[in-house]
C-alpha positions in Angstrom: 16.4 -10.0 6.8 14.9 -13.7 6.1 11.9 -13.9 3.5 9.0 -15.7 4.6 7.8 -18.5 3.1 5.2 -19.6 0.5 2.0 -19.6 2.8 2.6 -15.7 4.4 3.1 -14.6 0.3 0.0 -16.5 -0.8 -2.0 -15.0 1.9 -1.0 -11.5 1.4 -1.7 -12.3 -2.4 -5.6 -13.1 -1.3 -5.6 -10.0 -0.1 -4.2 -8.2 -2.8 -5.8 -9.5 -5.6 -9.0 -11.4 -4.0 -11.5 -12.4 -6.5 -14.7 -11.4 -7.1 -16.8 -14.2 -5.9 -15.0 -16.7 -3.0 -15.3 -19.7 -1.6 -13.3 -22.1 0.7 -13.5 -26.1 0.9 -11.7 -27.0 4.2 -7.8 -24.8 3.1 -8.7 -25.0 -0.8 -10.1 -21.8 -1.9 -11.8 -20.8 -4.9 -12.0 -17.9 -6.8 -14.2 -16.0 -9.8 -13.3 -13.1 -11.6 -15.1 -12.7 -14.6 -12.4 -14.4 -16.2 -10.2 -11.5 -15.2 -6.6 -13.1 -15.0 -6.0 -17.3 -14.2 -4.7 -16.2 -10.5 -8.4 -14.7 -9.9 -10.0 -17.5 -11.5 -8.3 -20.6 -10.1 -8.6 -23.1 -6.7 -5.8 -23.3 -4.4 -4.8 -25.4 -1.4 -3.2 -23.1 2.0 -2.3 -26.8 3.2 -0.3 -29.5 2.1 -2.0 -32.0 4.7 -5.5 -30.6 3.1 -5.4 -33.7 0.4 -7.6 -35.7 1.5 -10.6 -36.7 -1.0 -9.0 -34.9 -3.6 -10.7 -36.7 -6.9 -13.9 -35.8 -5.1 -12.9 -31.5 -4.4 -11.2 -30.9 -7.3 -14.4 -32.2 -9.7 -17.0 -30.1 -7.3 -14.3 -27.0 -8.3 -14.2 -28.2 -11.6 -18.2 -28.0 -11.6 -18.1 -24.5 -9.4 -16.2 -22.8 -12.6 -18.1 -24.3 -15.4 -21.4 -23.3 -13.7 -19.5 -19.5 -13.9 -18.7 -19.6 -17.4 -15.2 -19.9 -16.4 -12.4 -22.5 -17.2 -11.4 -24.7 -14.5 -7.9 -23.9 -13.4 -6.2 -25.4 -10.4 -3.0 -23.0 -9.1 -0.3 -25.7 -7.7 2.4 -24.4 -5.7 4.5 -25.7 -2.8 1.2 -25.3 -0.3 -0.4 -28.4 -2.6 -0.5 -31.4 -1.1 0.5 -34.8 -3.0 -3.1 -35.6 -3.0 -3.6 -33.1 -4.8 -1.4 -33.6 -7.3 -2.1 -37.5 -7.6 -5.5 -36.5 -8.7 -5.1 -33.5 -11.0 -2.5 -36.1 -12.8 -5.3 -38.8 -12.8 -7.9 -36.4 -14.0 -5.8 -36.0 -17.3 -4.9 -31.8 -16.1 -2.3 -30.5 -17.8 -0.3 -27.5 -17.1 -0.1 -24.0 -19.0 1.9 -21.0 -17.7 4.8 -21.8 -15.7 5.5 -19.1 -13.2 7.8 -17.6 -10.8 7.2 -16.0 -7.6 10.2 -13.2 -7.0 10.6 -11.0 -3.9 13.2 -9.1 -1.6 13.1 -6.6 1.5 11.8 -3.4 0.5 14.5 -0.8 1.0 14.1 2.7 0.2 14.6 4.1 -3.3 13.4 7.5 -5.3 10.1 7.8 -7.5 11.3 9.0 -10.8 9.8 12.6 -11.6 7.6 11.3 -15.0 6.3 8.4 -12.6 2.8 9.2 -11.2 0.2 7.5 -8.4 -3.3 7.0 -9.2 -6.2 5.7 -7.2 -6.2 2.1 -9.0 -10.2 2.7 -10.2 -9.1 6.6 -11.3 -9.9 6.6 -15.0 -6.6 7.9 -15.6 -5.0 4.9 -14.6 -7.5 2.4 -16.0 -7.2 4.4 -19.7 -3.3 3.6 -19.3 -3.8 0.1 -18.5 -6.4 -0.1 -21.8 -4.1 1.8 -24.1 -0.9 -0.2 -23.1 -2.6 -3.5 -22.8 -5.0 -2.9 -25.6 -7.8 -4.3 -23.7 -11.2 -4.3 -25.1 -14.5 -2.8 -23.2 -15.4 -6.0 -21.9 -11.9 -6.3 -20.7 -11.4 -2.9 -19.1 -14.7 -3.2 -17.4 -13.7 -6.8 -15.9 -10.7 -5.1 -14.8 -12.7 -2.1 -13.0 -14.5 -5.0 -11.4 -11.7 -6.8 -9.9 -10.2 -3.2 -8.4 -13.2 -2.4 -6.9 -13.4 -5.3 -4.5 -9.9 -4.6 -3.3 -9.7 -3.6 0.0 -6.5 -2.7 1.1 -4.0 -0.1 0.0 -3.2 0.2 -3.6 -1.9 2.4 -6.1 -1.8 2.3 -9.8 1.3 3.3 -11.5 2.0 5.4 -14.9 5.1 6.6 -16.3 5.4 9.3 -19.0 7.6 9.8 -21.7 9.6 13.3 -22.0 6.9 14.0 -24.3 4.2 13.4 -21.7 2.6 10.5 -23.2 2.5 6.9 -20.9 4.8 4.8 -21.6 5.0 1.8 -18.5 2.1 0.9 -15.8 1.4 -1.1 -13.5 -0.6 -1.4 -10.1 0.7 -2.2 -6.4 -1.2 -3.1 -3.7 -0.1 -3.9 -0.2 -1.3 -7.1 1.3 -0.4 -7.8 5.1 2.8 -5.3 4.7 4.1 -7.1 1.3 3.4 -5.5 -1.8 2.4 -7.1 -5.0 3.1 -5.9 -8.0 0.5 -6.7 -11.3 -0.4 -5.6 -14.7 3.1 -4.5 -15.6 3.6 -3.0 -19.4 5.6 -1.2 -21.4 4.4 0.4 -25.1 6.4 -2.5 -27.1 7.6 1.1 -29.0 9.4 2.2 -26.2 10.8 -1.0 -24.9 14.7 -1.1 -23.5 14.6 2.2 -22.5 14.3 2.1 -18.4 11.0 3.4 -18.7 9.8 0.1 -16.8 12.4 0.1 -14.2 11.6 3.8 -13.4 7.8 3.3 -13.1 8.9 0.0 -10.5 10.9 2.2 -8.2 8.1 5.4 -8.1 5.8 2.6 -7.3 8.1 1.0 -4.5 8.5 4.3 -3.3 5.2 4.8 -2.1 4.7 1.2 -0.9 7.8 1.7 1.7 6.1 5.2 2.5 2.9 3.7 3.4 4.6 1.0 5.4 5.2 -2.2 3.5 8.3 -4.0 4.2 8.7 -6.6 1.5 7.9 -6.9 -2.4 6.8 -9.3 -4.5 5.3 -10.0 -7.6 4.6 -13.0 -10.3 6.4 -13.5 -13.4 6.5 -15.8 -16.0 8.8 -18.5 -16.3 9.4 -18.0 -20.3 9.8 -14.2 -19.9 13.7 -13.6 -19.3 13.3 -9.7 -20.0 10.8 -9.0 -16.8 13.1 -11.9 -14.8 16.5 -9.6 -15.6 14.1 -6.3 -15.2 13.1 -7.3 -11.3 16.6 -8.5 -10.5 17.9 -5.6 -11.5 15.8 -3.8 -8.7 16.8 -6.1 -6.3 14.4 -8.9 -6.9 15.3 -12.9 -6.3 13.5 -16.0 -7.4 11.6 -17.7 -4.2 9.6 -20.4 -5.6 8.0 -21.6 -8.8 4.0 -22.6 -9.4 2.1 -23.6 -12.4 -1.7 -23.6 -13.5 -3.4 -26.8 -14.4 -6.3 -27.4 -16.6 -8.5 -29.9 -18.0 -6.7 -31.9 -20.8 -8.7 -32.6 -24.0 -9.5 -36.1 -22.5 -11.1 -34.5 -19.4 -12.5 -31.0 -20.8 
């Protein structure tokens, strides 16, 4: 199977991780979600040709985020036109958090017997995320609010140790036949024991049964351990992206 281009992955991502408040400006989309994750609180373009008046539109997007008490952030990936890059450079926006999109054809796999699936808002899944991510009550509330607006199939996955303790967790959401994985976390004291891979297999088995044909996820460029895990499952690098935020001179 030939995997699709960035536009297909990114539109699937809009459904899987939509943001709570959304506003379009041509082919630029602004998303806000109370500051929970950069992806759901950023602006990005879906058409490289739509880069006219980029300086004015960038300033308008920045004002939109500031009005919502969110740091202005532009997600730059292959669909950002040259005018966008030039406007970001001219305004002094700096790059942070370089990342990759990994993807693969979704083949059949067996769930792990110690992995469990939950509805996205199931209190047991939310509690596992809270414990493993070390989230505050405020952070949990923001996670719950974002998951509440997801209207496509999704599951929370929790991997348990033989002793019955939650040791790894993630969520998987299907948009346009592509299952997107996020919020991957393993208990630091339980790493390198295969729990994350087992948890991923459980989620991917659900996604395949639910009709997904492609799997994708985002991974930080400075996370070689995570990249190695995903490659071992069959994922491969597709494209890069980065976030740009106002530098000191323009903040």
